Z-matrix of the N, CA and C atoms (Angstrom, degrees):
N
C 1 1.446
C 2 1.512 1 109.07
N 3 1.323 2 118.02 1 153.66
C 4 1.449 3 122.43 2 174.48
C 5 1.511 4 108.48 3 -82.54
N 6 1.331 5 115.75 4 123.94
C 7 1.466 6 119.13 5 -177.15
C 8 1.516 7 109.08 6 -101.75
N 9 1.309 8 117.00 7 123.00
C 10 1.454 9 122.27 8 178.74
C 11 1.524 10 109.52 9 -86.45
N 12 1.315 11 117.38 10 140.81
C 13 1.462 12 120.83 11 175.91
C 14 1.518 13 108.87 12 -61.03
N 15 1.348 14 117.83 13 146.25
C 16 1.456 15 120.25 14 -176.32
C 17 1.511 16 111.52 15 -65.21
N 18 1.311 17 114.65 16 144.74
C 19 1.454 18 121.69 17 178.56
C 20 1.516 19 108.37 18 -94.25
N 21 1.320 20 117.61 19 130.20
C 22 1.453 21 120.19 20 177.38
C 23 1.521 22 108.57 21 -69.64
N 24 1.312 23 114.66 22 125.77
C 25 1.459 24 120.17 23 -178.76
C 26 1.512 25 109.07 24 -127.19
N 27 1.296 26 115.01 25 163.39
C 28 1.461 27 120.40 26 175.38
C 29 1.514 28 108.20 27 -98.12
N 30 1.350 29 118.20 28 115.21
C 31 1.454 30 120.04 29 -178.28
C 32 1.518 31 111.25 30 -57.94
N 33 1.334 32 115.61 31 143.03
C 34 1.453 33 119.71 32 178.16
C 35 1.517 34 109.30 33 -64.68
N 36 1.310 35 115.77 34 144.36
C 37 1.461 36 120.65 35 -177.00
C 38 1.519 37 110.60 36 -67.70
N 39 1.322 38 116.10 37 132.00
C 40 1.453 39 120.58 38 176.89
C 41 1.523 40 108.64 39 -86.74
N 42 1.330 41 117.15 40 154.18
C 43 1.462 42 118.96 41 177.88
C 44 1.524 43 110.08 42 -57.63
N 45 1.333 44 116.50 43 142.12
C 46 1.452 45 120.76 44 179.68
C 47 1.521 46 109.27 45 -65.45
N 48 1.352 47 117.69 46 129.69
C 49 1.463 48 119.01 47 -178.04
C 50 1.522 49 111.49 48 -65.17
N 51 1.332 50 115.84 49 151.27
C 52 1.455 51 121.04 50 179.25
C 53 1.519 52 111.87 51 -75.89
N 54 1.317 53 115.16 52 176.55
C 55 1.465 54 120.58 53 -177.13
C 56 1.527 55 111.39 54 -59.78
N 57 1.308 56 117.36 55 -41.75
C 58 1.474 57 120.57 56 -178.91
C 59 1.521 58 110.90 57 -62.06
N 60 1.325 59 116.50 58 -44.62
C 61 1.463 60 119.49 59 179.82
C 62 1.519 61 111.35 60 -66.28
N 63 1.323 62 116.37 61 -38.26
C 64 1.467 63 119.11 62 178.92
C 65 1.528 64 110.65 63 -64.11
N 66 1.326 65 117.17 64 -39.48
C 67 1.457 66 120.23 65 178.30
C 68 1.525 67 110.83 66 -65.83
N 69 1.322 68 117.00 67 -39.65
C 70 1.459 69 120.07 68 178.38
C 71 1.526 70 110.44 69 -64.52
N 72 1.325 71 116.51 70 -40.78
C 73 1.466 72 120.26 71 177.69
C 74 1.520 73 110.54 72 -63.16
N 75 1.332 74 117.36 73 -42.55
C 76 1.464 75 121.48 74 178.88
C 77 1.529 76 111.19 75 -62.07
N 78 1.342 77 116.51 76 -39.34
C 79 1.462 78 120.00 77 178.51
C 80 1.517 79 110.78 78 -66.01
N 81 1.339 80 117.03 79 -44.99
C 82 1.473 81 120.26 80 177.55
C 83 1.519 82 110.78 81 -58.63
N 84 1.319 83 116.51 82 -44.49
C 85 1.457 84 120.26 83 -179.17
C 86 1.526 85 111.88 84 -65.37
N 87 1.332 86 116.99 85 -39.20
C 88 1.465 87 120.14 86 178.68
C 89 1.524 88 110.83 87 -63.43
N 90 1.327 89 116.55 88 -40.81
C 91 1.467 90 120.36 89 178.45
C 92 1.526 91 110.36 90 -65.25
N 93 1.330 92 116.69 91 -44.65
C 94 1.469 93 119.65 92 179.19
C 95 1.520 94 111.20 93 -61.26
N 96 1.326 95 116.52 94 -47.60
C 97 1.470 96 119.71 95 -177.88
C 98 1.531 97 110.75 96 -60.16
N 99 1.325 98 116.08 97 -43.65
C 100 1.468 99 119.52 98 179.06
C 101 1.527 100 110.35 99 -63.31
N 102 1.318 101 116.35 100 -42.80
C 103 1.467 102 120.02 101 -179.14
C 104 1.527 103 111.42 102 -63.91
N 105 1.323 104 117.17 103 -45.91
C 106 1.460 105 119.59 104 -178.85
C 107 1.521 106 111.38 105 -63.20
N 108 1.335 107 116.73 106 -37.94
C 109 1.462 108 119.69 107 178.56
C 110 1.527 109 110.59 108 -64.24
N 111 1.310 110 116.83 109 -43.99
C 112 1.462 111 120.89 110 -179.70
C 113 1.524 112 111.44 111 -69.24
N 114 1.327 113 116.98 112 -39.24
C 115 1.470 114 119.74 113 177.75
C 116 1.529 115 109.84 114 -59.57
N 117 1.342 116 116.19 115 -41.01
C 118 1.464 117 120.33 116 -179.46
C 119 1.533 118 111.07 117 -67.82
N 120 1.333 119 116.47 118 -34.69
C 121 1.467 120 120.53 119 -175.70
C 122 1.521 121 112.86 120 -80.19
N 123 1.336 122 117.23 121 -40.63
C 124 1.468 123 119.02 122 -171.74
C 125 1.518 124 114.26 123 -130.25
N 126 1.331 125 117.59 124 2.72
C 127 1.462 126 120.11 125 178.09
C 128 1.512 127 112.22 126 93.07
N 129 1.332 128 115.80 127 153.05
C 130 1.473 129 121.07 128 -177.22
C 131 1.521 130 111.12 129 -65.01
N 132 1.329 131 117.32 130 -52.66
C 133 1.461 132 120.64 131 -174.28
C 134 1.522 133 112.18 132 -65.03
N 135 1.329 134 117.38 133 -28.68
C 136 1.464 135 121.33 134 -176.91
C 137 1.531 136 112.80 135 -86.96
N 138 1.326 137 116.90 136 4.23
C 139 1.465 138 120.24 137 -177.60
C 140 1.528 139 110.37 138 -110.14
N 141 1.337 140 118.88 139 105.29
C 142 1.470 141 120.77 140 178.92
C 143 1.528 142 111.36 141 -78.62
N 144 1.309 143 115.19 142 160.01
C 145 1.461 144 120.40 143 -178.00
C 146 1.526 145 111.43 144 -63.67
N 147 1.324 146 117.68 145 -36.06
C 148 1.464 147 118.04 146 -179.14
C 149 1.525 148 111.99 147 -65.04
N 150 1.341 149 116.64 148 -29.97
C 151 1.462 150 119.58 149 176.29
C 152 1.524 151 110.26 150 -71.03
N 153 1.335 152 117.26 151 -37.56
C 154 1.469 153 121.09 152 176.24
C 155 1.521 154 109.92 153 -63.20
N 156 1.326 155 116.31 154 -43.44
C 157 1.468 156 120.92 155 179.44
C 158 1.519 157 110.76 156 -59.97
N 159 1.339 158 116.16 157 -44.79
C 160 1.462 159 120.24 158 -179.98
C 161 1.534 160 110.70 159 -61.70
N 162 1.332 161 116.46 160 -43.66
C 163 1.463 162 120.15 161 -179.00
C 164 1.522 163 112.06 162 -67.31
N 165 1.337 164 117.05 163 -29.61
C 166 1.462 165 121.21 164 179.39
C 167 1.522 166 112.31 165 -89.79
N 168 1.347 167 116.78 166 -2.05
C 169 1.465 168 122.85 167 -180.00
C 170 1.528 169 111.87 168 61.44
N 171 1.342 170 114.95 169 42.12
C 172 1.465 171 121.25 170 174.22
C 173 1.527 172 107.57 171 -134.78
N 174 1.321 173 116.77 172 171.82
C 175 1.458 174 120.43 173 177.03
C 176 1.527 175 110.69 174 -83.80
N 177 1.325 176 116.36 175 160.62
C 178 1.466 177 119.98 176 176.62
C 179 1.530 178 110.82 177 -61.40
N 180 1.328 179 116.70 178 -36.37
C 181 1.470 180 119.32 179 179.02
C 182 1.528 181 111.09 180 -64.32
N 183 1.327 182 117.00 181 -33.25
C 184 1.465 183 119.79 182 176.48
C 185 1.522 184 110.63 183 -66.00
N 186 1.336 185 116.40 184 -42.08
C 187 1.463 186 119.35 185 177.37
C 188 1.525 187 109.99 186 -57.77
N 189 1.331 188 116.47 187 -47.22
C 190 1.466 189 119.71 188 -177.86
C 191 1.530 190 112.11 189 -70.44
N 192 1.323 191 117.54 190 -24.37
C 193 1.461 192 119.30 191 175.98
C 194 1.530 193 110.64 192 -67.54
N 195 1.318 194 116.35 193 -36.58
C 196 1.460 195 120.36 194 179.59
C 197 1.524 196 112.34 195 -87.59
N 198 1.329 197 116.36 196 -32.48
C 199 1.463 198 121.36 197 -176.42
C 200 1.524 199 108.47 198 -135.48
N 201 1.332 200 119.20 199 102.13
C 202 1.466 201 121.77 200 -174.85
C 203 1.531 202 114.49 201 -57.22
N 204 1.340 203 117.78 202 -29.01
C 205 1.459 204 121.35 203 176.64
C 206 1.527 205 108.80 204 -132.25
N 207 1.326 206 115.94 205 163.69
C 208 1.470 207 119.17 206 177.90
C 209 1.525 208 110.38 207 -62.38
N 210 1.330 209 116.04 208 -35.42
C 211 1.465 210 119.72 209 178.82
C 212 1.523 211 111.94 210 -61.56
N 213 1.330 212 116.51 211 -31.60
C 214 1.465 213 120.29 212 -178.82
C 215 1.522 214 112.33 213 -66.43
N 216 1.331 215 117.66 214 -23.22
C 217 1.462 216 119.75 215 176.37
C 218 1.529 217 109.48 216 -60.55
N 219 1.323 218 116.29 217 -34.82
C 220 1.459 219 121.58 218 179.61
C 221 1.522 220 111.32 219 -85.04
N 222 1.319 221 117.03 220 -39.24
C 223 1.466 222 121.40 221 -171.11
C 224 1.523 223 113.12 222 -83.65
N 225 1.332 224 117.58 223 -40.34
C 226 1.463 225 121.46 224 -171.22
C 227 1.522 226 111.46 225 -74.46
N 228 1.333 227 115.63 226 135.09
C 229 1.469 228 120.51 227 175.72
C 230 1.519 229 108.88 228 -153.12
N 231 1.325 230 115.83 229 -173.50
C 232 1.456 231 121.17 230 -179.78
C 233 1.535 232 111.94 231 -96.59
N 234 1.334 233 116.25 232 8.21
C 235 1.465 234 120.11 233 -173.79
C 236 1.526 235 112.13 234 -62.94
N 237 1.328 236 117.35 235 -44.59
C 238 1.466 237 120.24 236 -177.10
C 239 1.521 238 111.86 237 -59.21
N 240 1.322 239 116.81 238 -42.88
C 241 1.461 240 119.96 239 -179.39
C 242 1.520 241 110.94 240 -63.87
N 243 1.334 242 116.23 241 -43.09
C 244 1.462 243 119.86 242 178.89
C 245 1.521 244 110.82 243 -65.09
N 246 1.339 245 116.69 244 -41.18
C 247 1.458 246 119.82 245 -179.69
C 248 1.526 247 111.28 246 -66.41
N 249 1.329 248 116.46 247 -39.42
C 250 1.462 249 119.50 248 178.04
C 251 1.529 250 110.70 249 -61.84
N 252 1.322 251 116.84 250 -43.09
C 253 1.462 252 120.10 251 178.38
C 254 1.524 253 110.88 252 -62.67
N 255 1.346 254 116.47 253 -42.99
C 256 1.462 255 120.09 254 179.44
C 257 1.525 256 111.27 255 -66.09
N 258 1.330 257 116.66 256 -38.76
C 259 1.470 258 121.60 257 -179.55
C 260 1.528 259 110.26 258 -65.42
N 261 1.322 260 116.34 259 -44.71
C 262 1.465 261 119.67 260 -179.86
C 263 1.535 262 111.67 261 -65.70
N 264 1.330 263 116.20 262 -25.26
C 265 1.465 264 119.88 263 -178.12
C 266 1.519 265 113.13 264 -83.18
N 267 1.337 266 118.32 265 -8.62
C 268 1.464 267 120.10 266 -179.10
C 269 1.532 268 110.32 267 -68.63
N 270 1.338 269 118.18 268 147.70
C 271 1.468 270 121.04 269 179.45
C 272 1.525 271 111.79 270 -57.46
N 273 1.311 272 116.46 271 140.74
C 274 1.465 273 121.34 272 -175.72
C 275 1.522 274 112.22 273 -62.72
N 276 1.354 275 117.86 274 -26.18
C 277 1.458 276 119.95 275 -176.65
C 278 1.525 277 113.46 276 -82.00
N 279 1.327 278 118.22 277 -8.22
C 280 1.464 279 119.84 278 178.60
C 281 1.524 280 110.76 279 -67.15
N 282 1.329 281 118.24 280 137.03
C 283 1.469 282 120.29 281 173.80
C 284 1.528 283 110.08 282 -59.61
N 285 1.333 284 117.67 283 152.81
C 286 1.471 285 120.55 284 -173.99
C 287 1.524 286 114.25 285 -53.35
N 288 1.350 287 117.99 286 -48.25
C 289 1.456 288 118.84 287 -177.09
C 290 1.520 289 111.32 288 -67.57
N 291 1.314 290 117.07 289 -38.54
C 292 1.459 291 119.92 290 178.63
C 293 1.531 292 110.81 291 -63.15
N 294 1.327 293 116.58 292 -43.75
C 295 1.468 294 120.35 293 -179.83
C 296 1.521 295 110.76 294 -64.41
N 297 1.331 296 116.51 295 -44.12
C 298 1.456 297 119.97 296 -179.58
C 299 1.524 298 110.79 297 -67.87
N 300 1.323 299 116.38 298 -40.16
C 301 1.467 300 121.46 299 177.83
C 302 1.535 301 110.47 300 -58.29
N 303 1.314 302 116.35 301 -49.68
C 304 1.461 303 120.49 302 178.59
C 305 1.528 304 111.61 303 -59.62
N 306 1.329 305 116.78 304 -43.20
C 307 1.464 306 120.28 305 -178.68
C 308 1.531 307 110.85 306 -63.96
N 309 1.328 308 116.20 307 -43.84
C 310 1.463 309 120.45 308 179.67
C 311 1.525 310 110.57 309 -62.91
N 312 1.334 311 116.89 310 -46.95
C 313 1.464 312 120.10 311 -175.92
C 314 1.527 313 111.36 312 -68.82
N 315 1.327 314 117.71 313 -41.79
C 316 1.467 315 120.31 314 177.78
C 317 1.526 316 110.81 315 -58.13
N 318 1.339 317 115.31 316 -45.88
C 319 1.455 318 119.87 317 -176.86
C 320 1.520 319 111.38 318 -70.48
N 321 1.326 320 116.88 319 -41.58
C 322 1.462 321 120.04 320 -179.17
C 323 1.525 322 111.21 321 -63.18
N 324 1.329 323 117.28 322 -43.11
C 325 1.470 324 119.23 323 178.20
C 326 1.532 325 110.68 324 -59.21
N 327 1.317 326 115.42 325 -44.37
C 328 1.462 327 120.22 326 -179.17
C 329 1.532 328 111.07 327 -64.29
N 330 1.317 329 115.95 328 -46.27
C 331 1.449 330 122.01 329 -175.78
C 332 1.525 331 110.97 330 -70.00
N 333 1.338 332 116.49 331 -43.87
C 334 1.460 333 120.21 332 -174.89
C 335 1.520 334 111.79 333 -71.23
N 336 1.316 335 116.69 334 -30.59
C 337 1.466 336 119.83 335 179.24
C 338 1.519 337 111.78 336 -63.11
N 339 1.331 338 116.94 337 -33.36
C 340 1.465 339 120.03 338 -175.45
C 341 1.525 340 113.28 339 -104.53
N 342 1.341 341 117.63 340 -15.64
C 343 1.466 342 119.93 341 -172.88
C 344 1.524 343 112.45 342 -128.53
N 345 1.339 344 117.78 343 28.37
C 346 1.468 345 119.22 344 -172.49
C 347 1.530 346 112.36 345 -58.78
N 348 1.322 347 118.00 346 -47.47
C 349 1.463 348 120.09 347 -177.19
C 350 1.520 349 111.17 348 -60.83
N 351 1.336 350 116.22 349 -42.06
C 352 1.459 351 119.66 350 179.44
C 353 1.515 352 111.24 351 -65.61
N 354 1.324 353 117.29 352 -41.88
C 355 1.463 354 120.56 353 179.08
C 356 1.522 355 110.59 354 -63.18
N 357 1.333 356 117.19 355 -42.50
C 358 1.462 357 120.77 356 177.62
C 359 1.533 358 110.61 357 -58.08
N 360 1.333 359 115.92 358 -44.18
C 361 1.466 360 120.41 359 -179.73
C 362 1.514 361 111.13 360 -63.93
N 363 1.314 362 116.48 361 -43.62
C 364 1.459 363 120.55 362 -177.92
C 365 1.522 364 111.61 363 -64.09
N 366 1.326 365 116.75 364 -42.70
C 367 1.462 366 119.39 365 -179.37
C 368 1.522 367 110.66 366 -67.84
N 369 1.323 368 117.16 367 -37.41
C 370 1.465 369 120.45 368 177.31
C 371 1.527 370 110.33 369 -62.65
N 372 1.333 371 116.90 370 -44.29
C 373 1.464 372 120.37 371 178.74
C 374 1.523 373 111.51 372 -65.18
N 375 1.324 374 116.70 373 -38.50
C 376 1.460 375 120.09 374 179.05
C 377 1.519 376 111.10 375 -62.32
N 378 1.315 377 116.21 376 -39.17
C 379 1.465 378 120.26 377 178.34
C 380 1.523 379 111.49 378 -68.09
N 381 1.330 380 117.46 379 -35.89
C 382 1.456 381 121.17 380 -171.51
C 383 1.528 382 114.24 381 -89.11
N 384 1.340 383 117.91 382 -25.21
C 385 1.473 384 120.78 383 -171.11
C 386 1.532 385 110.17 384 -114.40
N 387 1.342 386 118.38 385 110.86
C 388 1.464 387 121.14 386 -178.70
C 389 1.530 388 114.10 387 -55.31
N 390 1.332 389 117.55 388 -38.22
C 391 1.469 390 120.18 389 -178.43
C 392 1.518 391 111.36 390 -63.45
N 393 1.333 392 116.91 391 -34.86
C 394 1.462 393 120.12 392 178.73
C 395 1.527 394 110.27 393 -71.47
N 396 1.336 395 117.19 394 -39.23
C 397 1.473 396 119.61 395 177.53
C 398 1.523 397 110.28 396 -61.69
N 399 1.331 398 116.42 397 -40.71
C 400 1.464 399 119.52 398 179.45
C 401 1.523 400 110.80 399 -63.98
N 402 1.319 401 116.78 400 -41.89
C 403 1.470 402 120.08 401 179.10
C 404 1.523 403 110.65 402 -68.42
N 405 1.338 404 117.20 403 -31.50
C 406 1.451 405 120.01 404 177.15
C 407 1.524 406 111.03 405 -62.18
N 408 1.330 407 116.78 406 -37.20
C 409 1.460 408 119.70 407 177.48
C 410 1.525 409 111.15 408 -61.94
N 411 1.333 410 116.26 409 -41.51
C 412 1.463 411 119.77 410 177.05
C 413 1.524 412 110.50 411 -64.95
N 414 1.326 413 116.53 412 -40.36
C 415 1.465 414 120.96 413 -179.95
C 416 1.521 415 110.64 414 -64.14
N 417 1.334 416 116.89 415 -38.49
C 418 1.465 417 120.45 416 178.17
C 419 1.528 418 111.27 417 -63.27
N 420 1.321 419 115.99 418 -34.00
C 421 1.470 420 119.65 419 176.69
C 422 1.523 421 110.45 420 -62.77
N 423 1.330 422 116.28 421 -41.91
C 424 1.467 423 120.63 422 178.36
C 425 1.531 424 110.66 423 -65.77
N 426 1.329 425 116.42 424 -40.96
C 427 1.465 426 120.02 425 176.31
C 428 1.521 427 110.45 426 -61.94
N 429 1.333 428 116.07 427 -40.94
C 430 1.459 429 120.34 428 179.20
C 431 1.520 430 112.55 429 -59.69
N 432 1.327 431 116.95 430 -40.00
C 433 1.464 432 119.93 431 178.46
C 434 1.527 433 110.42 432 -62.03
N 435 1.331 434 115.62 433 -39.80
C 436 1.461 435 119.25 434 179.61
C 437 1.525 436 110.81 435 -64.19
N 438 1.333 437 116.78 436 -47.15
C 439 1.464 438 120.76 437 -178.14
C 440 1.524 439 110.28 438 -65.09
N 441 1.315 440 117.26 439 -42.38
C 442 1.469 441 120.79 440 177.99
C 443 1.524 442 109.98 441 -60.45
N 444 1.325 443 117.22 442 -41.06
C 445 1.462 444 119.95 443 179.63
C 446 1.515 445 112.33 444 -60.64
N 447 1.330 446 116.89 445 -44.04
C 448 1.465 447 120.17 446 179.30
C 449 1.525 448 110.43 447 -67.48
N 450 1.336 449 117.37 448 -42.93
C 451 1.464 450 120.11 449 179.03
C 452 1.522 451 111.61 450 -64.38
N 453 1.328 452 116.57 451 -34.46
C 454 1.465 453 120.14 452 177.46
C 455 1.520 454 110.07 453 -62.02
N 456 1.327 455 116.41 454 -41.47
C 457 1.459 456 120.14 455 178.58
C 458 1.529 457 110.95 456 -67.19
N 459 1.350 458 116.85 457 -38.71
C 460 1.464 459 120.95 458 -177.33
C 461 1.528 460 112.25 459 -72.30
N 462 1.335 461 116.80 460 -34.97
C 463 1.465 462 120.27 461 -172.77
C 464 1.522 463 113.95 462 -103.56
N 465 1.316 464 117.87 463 -17.30
C 466 1.451 465 120.96 464 -175.42
C 467 1.519 466 113.58 465 80.73
N 468 1.338 467 116.76 466 1.67
C 469 1.463 468 119.97 467 177.33
C 470 1.525 469 109.70 468 -78.58
N 471 1.340 470 117.65 469 149.60
C 472 1.478 471 119.45 470 176.90
C 473 1.520 472 110.22 471 -70.01
N 474 1.317 473 116.31 472 156.56
C 475 1.464 474 120.33 473 -176.96
C 476 1.526 475 112.70 474 -68.19
N 477 1.336 476 117.68 475 -17.59
C 478 1.464 477 119.26 476 177.65
C 479 1.525 478 112.38 477 -96.22
N 480 1.342 479 117.09 478 12.81
C 481 1.458 480 121.74 479 178.45
C 482 1.532 481 109.47 480 -63.71
N 483 1.347 482 117.28 481 128.78
C 484 1.458 483 121.30 482 -175.52
C 485 1.521 484 111.64 483 -62.84
N 486 1.332 485 118.21 484 -44.24
C 487 1.458 486 120.29 485 -178.34
C 488 1.527 487 111.10 486 -62.93
N 489 1.313 488 116.41 487 -37.71
C 490 1.463 489 120.79 488 178.03
C 491 1.523 490 110.17 489 -63.03
N 492 1.317 491 116.34 490 -44.59
C 493 1.462 492 120.42 491 -178.68
C 494 1.523 493 111.69 492 -67.52
N 495 1.329 494 116.81 493 -40.22
C 496 1.460 495 119.87 494 178.80
C 497 1.524 496 110.47 495 -65.68
N 498 1.321 497 117.07 496 -42.07
C 499 1.463 498 121.63 497 179.45
C 500 1.528 499 110.50 498 -59.82
N 501 1.318 500 116.51 499 -50.70
C 502 1.469 501 120.53 500 -178.67
C 503 1.526 502 110.50 501 -65.27
N 504 1.325 503 116.74 502 -40.54
C 505 1.457 504 120.09 503 178.29
C 506 1.520 505 112.16 504 -60.66
N 507 1.336 506 116.35 505 -38.41
C 508 1.469 507 119.99 506 179.10
C 509 1.523 508 111.38 507 -65.67
N 510 1.321 509 116.68 508 -44.21
C 511 1.469 510 120.23 509 -179.23
C 512 1.522 511 111.11 510 -65.37
N 513 1.334 512 117.08 511 -48.69
C 514 1.461 513 119.53 512 -177.12
C 515 1.524 514 111.41 513 -70.70
N 516 1.333 515 117.14 514 -34.32
C 517 1.456 516 119.59 515 175.43
C 518 1.513 517 111.33 516 -62.76
N 519 1.329 518 116.39 517 -39.49
C 520 1.464 519 120.62 518 177.49
C 521 1.524 520 110.75 519 -63.51
N 522 1.331 521 117.08 520 -42.57
C 523 1.462 522 120.41 521 179.56
C 524 1.526 523 111.41 522 -65.15
N 525 1.325 524 116.60 523 -37.52
C 526 1.468 525 119.69 524 178.28
C 527 1.528 526 110.30 525 -64.68
N 528 1.324 527 116.94 526 -41.12
C 529 1.460 528 119.83 527 177.93
C 530 1.529 529 111.15 528 -65.10
N 531 1.326 530 116.63 529 -35.44
C 532 1.470 531 120.05 530 176.92
C 533 1.524 532 110.12 531 -59.32
N 534 1.333 533 116.70 532 -46.74
C 535 1.455 534 120.26 533 -177.58
C 536 1.522 535 111.15 534 -62.40
N 537 1.324 536 117.18 535 -43.70
C 538 1.456 537 119.95 536 -179.64
C 539 1.532 538 111.00 537 -67.60
N 540 1.342 539 116.48 538 -42.49
C 541 1.466 540 120.41 539 178.67
C 542 1.521 541 110.56 540 -62.65
N 543 1.302 542 115.99 541 -43.70
C 544 1.458 543 120.56 542 -178.33
C 545 1.529 544 110.82 543 -62.40
N 546 1.334 545 115.43 544 -40.66
C 547 1.448 546 118.85 545 176.53
C 548 1.521 547 112.29 546 -64.61
N 549 1.331 548 116.98 547 -39.86
C 550 1.466 549 121.03 548 178.58
C 551 1.523 550 111.97 549 -64.82
N 552 1.327 551 116.54 550 -28.44
C 553 1.460 552 120.92 551 179.20
C 554 1.527 553 112.01 552 -86.95
N 555 1.348 554 115.38 553 14.73
C 556 1.463 555 121.23 554 177.47
C 557 1.529 556 112.92 555 61.56
N 558 1.346 557 116.61 556 30.83
C 559 1.458 558 122.81 557 172.49
C 560 1.532 559 112.66 558 60.47
N 561 1.332 560 116.33 559 31.06
C 562 1.459 561 119.17 560 -175.30
C 563 1.524 562 113.04 561 -86.90
N 564 1.330 563 117.62 562 -27.21
C 565 1.464 564 120.16 563 179.46
C 566 1.520 565 110.73 564 -80.45
N 567 1.330 566 114.83 565 164.79
C 568 1.461 567 121.23 566 174.32
C 569 1.524 568 108.81 567 -77.66
N 570 1.330 569 117.91 568 112.02
C 571 1.460 570 121.39 569 -174.95
C 572 1.521 571 111.60 570 -58.81
N 573 1.322 572 117.41 571 -44.65
C 574 1.464 573 120.47 572 -178.80
C 575 1.531 574 110.10 573 -60.01
N 576 1.339 575 116.22 574 -43.67
C 577 1.460 576 119.57 575 179.21
C 578 1.515 577 112.58 576 -65.66
N 579 1.339 578 117.52 577 -38.33
C 580 1.466 579 121.11 578 179.38
C 581 1.525 580 110.82 579 -64.86
N 582 1.329 581 117.04 580 -43.27
C 583 1.466 582 120.29 581 177.79
C 584 1.526 583 110.53 582 -62.86
N 585 1.316 584 117.04 583 -42.42
C 586 1.464 585 120.97 584 179.69
C 587 1.533 586 110.32 585 -60.92
N 588 1.344 587 117.33 586 -45.08
C 589 1.466 588 120.82 587 179.67
C 590 1.525 589 110.88 588 -64.64
N 591 1.330 590 116.33 589 -35.89
C 592 1.462 591 120.19 590 -179.79
C 593 1.524 592 111.33 591 -65.85
N 594 1.324 593 116.62 592 -44.47
C 595 1.460 594 119.96 593 178.79
C 596 1.527 595 110.53 594 -66.92
N 597 1.324 596 117.14 595 -33.73
C 598 1.466 597 120.32 596 176.08
C 599 1.526 598 110.31 597 -64.90
N 600 1.337 599 116.48 598 -37.13
C 601 1.465 600 120.41 599 176.77
C 602 1.521 601 110.89 600 -61.80
N 603 1.323 602 117.54 601 -43.54
C 604 1.465 603 120.36 602 177.51
C 605 1.520 604 111.11 603 -61.17
N 606 1.320 605 116.20 604 -35.78
C 607 1.462 606 120.05 605 -177.96
C 608 1.525 607 112.10 606 -69.49
N 609 1.328 608 117.43 607 -41.45
C 610 1.475 609 119.98 608 -174.57
C 611 1.515 610 113.28 609 -95.15
N 612 1.353 611 117.54 610 -21.20
C 613 1.441 612 120.78 611 -175.56
C 614 1.527 613 111.30 612 87.81
N 615 1.335 614 115.62 613 165.25
C 616 1.453 615 121.82 614 -178.21
C 617 1.526 616 109.41 615 -79.36
N 618 1.326 617 116.94 616 127.51
C 619 1.458 618 121.18 617 179.71
C 620 1.524 619 109.35 618 -110.97
N 621 1.328 620 116.19 619 150.15
C 622 1.470 621 121.95 620 179.80
C 623 1.509 622 110.12 621 -102.65
């Protein structure tokens, strides 16, 4: 099929979150900020969760309620939810890769514009800490289930369809390699541009 380059679109506005959701977001952000500050000061392995809780002015149980493991403080974000909303909003006639490409790029531009420093920190930690890389693999599996679910609805294929799983695995595997490569390059390239080029590579295939 002929694959058209993704069109930059403005994501439809999501309903404004209620007070409870805003408070939960503020708590998550406070925990992350405290954790990143402590990781920078004393190292990831030397920073226990109870110290993060104290710095964020919450209890350790609150930290674990929002982040089941210490690695999740680095890995967990709101990106998947935003991407799922953007993916579901794509026109039904768009080919699967084009729709997913647009959803990923729309969400990444939005997220990176407001969270660049945090994203840089997270990718650096993922590169440096084996436990975080391992948890990232588990997180990618959860993301894959979400993407497969949306594609199943769009295509009518069952969620255990092999082609669907291979397609999603290829896209998410490519994105994971982008993050690791970008971290190895000391975050010098434009992340949004690198992701866009990577998805374009999947669309056209490797040329010699």
